[in-house]
Structures are given as C-alpha cells and as structure tokens.
N, C-alpha and C positions, 0 to 999 in steps of 0.2 A: 409464582407462577401465574402466567396470563390466562385470560378467558379462552384463547384459541388453543391452548394446548390439548392435545388428545389424551387425556387421562383414561384409566382403566374404566371408570364410571362412565365416561362419555362414550367410549367405544362400546360398552354394553347396551347403551341406550341407543347409539346408532344401530347396532345389530337388531334390537327390539322394533324400532321404527321401520328399519329396512324390511324386516319380515312382515310388517304390518302394511307394506305396499304403499307406504307416503313417498311423496316425490323427494327428489334430493333437494328441492328448493323449500319444501315444507320441513324437512328435517332439519336443514340449516337454520331456518327460523326459529324452530322450536329449541335447537342446541344453543343458538344466540352466538355472535361473534364469529361465525365462519361462513364461508361461501358455499353456493351449491358445489362448485367444482372441487372444493375441499372435501366435500361429503363423498362426492363420486370416487374421488381419488382414494380416500380412506377405505371405502367400502370394497374398491378394486384391490387394495393391498391386503386387506383382511380376507379376501377370497369369497366375498358374500355373493349370492347367486345373482347372475347376471339379469337384467332387466330387459324385457324386449322393447323395441322402440314403437311398434305398431300400437296404436290406440285400440282398446278392447272392443269399442264400438266405432265401426267404420263410419266415417263421416262423408256425406255427398259433397263432392267438390263444386263450388260455386262458380259458374262461368263469369268472367269478367263481364260487365254491363256493356261494354262496346261490342262485345262478340254475342250478346244474347239474342239480338234480331238478325243474324247472320242467315243469309238465304244459301241454299245449296248451290254448290258450284255446276254450271252447266257442262255437259258432256262436251269435251273438246275435239275438234277435227284432229286426226294424227298429223296432219301436214297443212299448213296454210300457203297458198301460192298469190302472192301479192297482186298479180296481173288479174287474178280471177274475183278481185273485191268488186262488188258491183258499185256502179257509177254512183247510184242513188245513196249508198252508206259512205263514200268517200267524203272527207271534211278538210276544208282549209284550216289554217290556224284561226281565222276569226270565227269560224264555225264550231270549233270544238267546244264542247259542254263537258260537265262532269260525267256523264253517261256514255262517253265515246272512248274508244280505245285511241290512244296516242302514239301509236306506233307510226313513224314517220316511213314513208315510201318514196324512194327516189332521192334527189339531192334538191335541198331548198332553193338553189340558185338557176335549177333547170326547169323548163316547163313541165307541166303535168305532175308536179310534187304534190302530195296529199297526205293526209293522215287516215288511217285504216278506218275508224268511226264505228267500228262493231261495239256492241255491249261489253265493258270490261268484266273480268272476273273479279270477285270480292277481294279487296286488299291490293289491287294491282292496278296500273295505269293502263293495261293492256288486255286485249282480248285473249281467250284461252289458248289459241294457237301462237300468238305473238308472245304471250307470256312464257310459253314452253320454249320458244326459240330464244328469248333472251337469257333464260335460266338453264339451258340445256348444259348438262354435266356437272351443275352446281349442287344436285340433290334437292332442288327447290321446285315446286310446281309440277 
C-alpha cells in the first residue's frame, strides 16, 4: 500500500482537520504524499461542509503604484468641434509635447493641418472630447 492511498484512518484525519478549518494545503502537508487538489476532491466526495472562498477578514485592495498618483479626469464637453479649437492651442508636429492632445485635424498634406493641443485625459493621447470621439461605441471613455 502506498502513502497516497486514502485509508480509513487518513479519511478520519481528513474529516477532523477539515472540521478544524485547516486549509487544503495545510491538510495535504500534514497528511503527506498528497496534493491540495487531492484533499479538495476527497472532501467533496465525502460530502464535507463546503468552504467559503471569501476571506473572513476583508483586505483592502492595493492600487497599483502607477495608478496611485492618478488625477481626476476633467469634465469633458459633450461634443468637440474642430473648427472651434483656439488658434493658440493648435500645435504642429514639431510643437507637440507630452501634455498635448495628439488628435489630427485636417489632412497632413493640406494647408492648415494641425493637432488639437488641448490637455489630454489621463492614459490617453487625446483630450476628453477627442478621446470620446475615438472610442465612441466601444464602451470605453
């Protein structure tokens, strides 16, 4: 008989440890020679009380560090009209910086082509209005 066989004695020990709220991993370690999944399967087949998956003490979720300094999104206008973008806000390709909306207005080979230049929303290359326009119907933004 191998160590991994479920004898009557091992089943009784499983029942007692399961009732004492030990984890399946702890029970597997104490019984030796079996896996956590083996313990769970045997407990299920023996009809032992089902465990809750929720932790008895709720833990606060830690926000990823790259999101911890996130600023609030500015309120976005309902609709942006490209011809109403102030001339002082408009940018050429050479003038674009990290804090500018990169939405292109017009055709690059035609005179008067520019980029929006407004402050972008966090996580997007576009301002709120252009972000909404680009993601319309996708359930984003």
